[in-house]
C-alpha positions in Angstrom: 26.8 -7.2 30.5 24.8 -5.1 28.1 26.8 -6.2 25.0 25.9 -9.8 25.5 22.3 -9.2 26.4 21.9 -7.2 23.1 23.4 -10.0 21.1 20.9 -12.4 22.8 17.9 -10.2 22.3 18.7 -9.6 18.7 19.2 -13.3 18.2 15.6 -13.9 19.6 14.0 -11.5 17.0 12.4 -12.9 13.9 14.5 -12.5 10.7 13.5 -9.5 8.5 11.6 -7.8 11.3 12.5 -4.1 11.6 13.3 -3.0 15.1 14.5 0.0 17.1 16.4 0.3 20.4 13.2 0.6 22.4 12.0 -2.8 20.9 14.9 -4.6 22.8 13.5 -3.8 26.2 16.4 -2.2 27.8 16.1 0.7 30.4 16.5 4.1 28.9 19.9 4.7 30.8 21.4 1.8 28.8 20.3 2.9 25.4 23.5 4.7 24.4 25.4 1.5 25.1 22.8 -0.5 23.1 23.2 1.9 20.1 27.0 1.5 20.2 26.6 -2.4 20.2 24.1 -2.3 17.4 26.5 -0.1 15.4 29.2 -2.8 15.8 26.7 -5.5 14.8 25.9 -3.6 11.7 29.5 -3.1 10.7 30.0 -6.9 11.2 27.1 -7.7 9.0 25.0 -9.4 11.7 22.2 -6.8 11.3 21.5 -4.2 8.7 20.4 -0.6 9.0 17.4 0.6 7.0 16.9 4.1 8.5 17.6 6.3 11.3 17.8 4.0 14.4 16.1 1.1 12.5 17.7 -2.3 12.0 16.8 -5.8 10.9 18.3 -9.2 11.2 18.6 -10.3 7.5 17.2 -13.7 6.5 19.7 -15.8 4.4 18.6 -17.5 1.3 20.3 -19.1 -1.7 20.1 -15.7 -3.4 21.6 -13.8 -0.4 20.2 -11.6 2.3 16.4 -11.2 2.2 15.2 -7.7 3.0 12.1 -7.0 5.1 8.9 -6.7 3.3 7.2 -3.3 2.5 5.2 -3.2 5.6 8.1 -3.9 8.0 10.2 -1.1 6.5 7.5 1.5 7.0 5.2 0.1 9.7 6.2 3.1 12.0 4.6 5.4 9.3 1.4 3.4 9.2 0.5 3.3 12.9 1.0 6.2 15.3 0.1 5.6 19.0 -1.9 2.6 18.1 -4.1 4.6 15.5 -3.9 4.0 11.8 -2.0 6.9 10.2 -1.5 5.5 6.6 -1.7 2.5 4.5 0.3 0.7 1.9 -0.8 1.3 -1.7 0.8 1.3 -5.1 3.3 -1.2 -6.4 3.6 -3.6 -3.5 -0.2 -3.9 -3.2 -0.7 -4.1 -7.0 1.6 -7.1 -6.8 -0.6 -8.7 -4.1 -3.7 -8.0 -6.1 -2.1 -9.9 -9.1 -2.3 -6.7 -11.1 1.4 -6.8 -11.9 4.4 -9.1 -11.3 6.9 -6.2 -11.3 8.7 -5.3 -8.0 9.6 -1.7 -7.4 12.1 0.0 -5.2 9.4 2.7 -4.4 7.0 2.1 -1.5 3.9 4.3 -1.7 1.8 5.2 1.4 -1.6 6.8 1.4 -2.2 9.2 4.1 -4.6 12.2 5.2 -1.9 14.8 5.2 0.9 16.0 3.0 4.2 14.3 3.8 7.7 14.6 2.3 9.3 11.7 0.6 12.0 9.8 2.4 14.3 6.8 2.0 14.3 3.5 3.9 17.3 1.4 3.2 17.3 1.0 -0.7 13.7 1.9 -0.9 12.2 5.3 -1.7 9.0 6.1 0.2 6.5 8.5 -1.3 3.1 9.5 -0.1 -0.2 10.1 -1.8 -3.1 12.2 -0.3 -6.1 10.2 0.6 -9.2 12.4 1.2 -11.2 9.6 3.1 -10.7 8.9 6.6 -8.4 5.8 6.9 -9.5 3.0 9.2 -8.3 -0.6 9.6 -11.6 -1.7 8.1 -11.4 0.3 4.9 -7.8 0.0 3.8 -8.4 -2.8 1.3 -11.2 -0.8 -0.3 -9.1 2.3 -0.5 -6.3 0.2 -2.2 -8.9 -0.9 -4.8 -9.9 2.7 -5.5 -6.3 3.7 -5.7 -5.7 1.0 -8.3 -8.5 2.4 -10.4 -7.1 6.0 -9.9 -3.6 5.0 -10.9 -4.6 2.5 -13.5 -2.4 3.8 -16.2 0.7 3.6 -14.1 0.4 -0.1 -13.2 3.4 -1.6 -14.7 4.0 -4.8 -16.8 0.3 -5.1 -17.9 -2.3 -3.4 -20.1 -5.5 -1.4 -19.3 -7.8 -4.1 -20.3 -6.2 -6.8 -18.2 -6.0 -4.5 -15.2 -9.7 -3.6 -15.4 -10.5 -7.3 -15.9 -8.7 -8.1 -12.8 -10.2 -5.3 -10.8 -13.6 -6.4 -12.0 -13.0 -9.8 -10.5 -11.8 -8.4 -7.2 -14.8 -6.1 -6.8 -17.2 -9.0 -7.7 -15.8 -10.9 -4.8 -16.6 -8.2 -2.3 -19.4 -8.6 0.3 -22.5 -6.4 -0.4 -21.7 -4.3 2.6 -18.1 -3.8 1.6 -19.3 -2.9 -2.0 -21.6 -0.2 -0.4 -18.6 1.3 1.4 -16.5 1.1 -1.6 -19.0 3.1 -3.5 -19.4 5.7 -0.7 -15.5 6.1 -0.5 -15.4 6.7 -4.2 -17.4 9.9 -4.0 -14.1 11.6 -2.9 -12.2 10.3 -5.8 -11.8 11.9 -9.2 -14.8 11.6 -11.6 -13.0 9.2 -13.9 -12.6 6.7 -10.9 -16.3 7.1 -10.1 -17.1 6.5 -13.8 -15.0 3.3 -14.1 -16.2 1.9 -10.8 -19.8 2.5 -11.9 -19.1 0.7 -15.1 -17.6 -2.2 -13.2 -20.4 -2.4 -10.5 -23.0 -2.4 -13.3 -21.0 -5.1 -15.1 -21.0 -7.5 -12.1 -24.8 -7.3 -12.0 -25.2 -4.6 -9.2 -26.9 -1.9 -11.5 -29.1 -0.8 -8.8 -26.1 0.4 -6.8 -24.7 2.8 -9.3 -27.5 5.5 -9.4 -25.6 7.7 -6.8 -22.3 7.4 -8.8 -24.0 8.4 -12.0 -25.6 11.4 -10.5 -22.1 12.8 -9.6 -21.0 12.8 -13.3 -21.4 15.5 -15.8 -22.9 14.0 -19.0 -21.1 16.7 -21.0 -17.6 15.3 -19.8 -15.8 12.3 -21.1 -13.1 10.4 -19.3 -10.1 9.5 -21.4 -9.0 6.2 -19.9 -8.1 4.4 -23.2 -10.6 1.6 -22.9 -12.4 2.2 -26.1 -11.8 -1.2 -27.4 -12.9 -2.9 -24.1 -16.0 -4.9 -24.8 -17.0 -6.2 -21.2 -18.0 -2.9 -19.9 -20.7 -0.5 -20.9 -18.2 2.4 -21.4 -20.6 4.6 -23.4 -23.1 5.2 -20.7 -20.3 6.1 -18.3 -18.7 8.6 -20.7 -15.5 6.6 -20.8 -13.3 6.7 -24.0 
């Protein structure tokens, strides 16, 4: 019986994993019956719905039901036909980078084309345009550059602390990854290139910043608000 089979297969799923009808492995001719059963299970509170045709089995804690993490909620927006189509950035990533402790109900995704915002469960999903090609290997580097780009919007911190943390993160990169980071930065705004140049110089890699410096206009200053920051050579990078 399809109803009992649905209960069993859902029961075998990991808690907080987002799934669709197709993930349960039923023949297409049974999908309508599966949807009906999933609707009943949703009304009974056994599973929860987070989007059109998307469900999860909540994990119970002492504080109540635990929702899926950001990746689970939007994984279908990140991978398309096995190819990377976007990446998590913004609040959830800043939290993982220890740039902030604040949790947001907004999920931010970087992608190569313009996309309209949407809602997943109680989360708002918005998209930011990424000019570089997105690959599995460069996502972390793009997340670093995004943090530099949106530095002023990182909550529950101050600019000096954020820059100090990003300085430590960049200092931990392998030399090959640092080279890629700098190359990716060429498609970011000048203020990002300037701040990255100051950080790379500060971590003792002065020989790697020549290309970044050449892209900057000496007649332009970049108002970031770090005039009191002492660890970086801001003057030579036109940062105020």
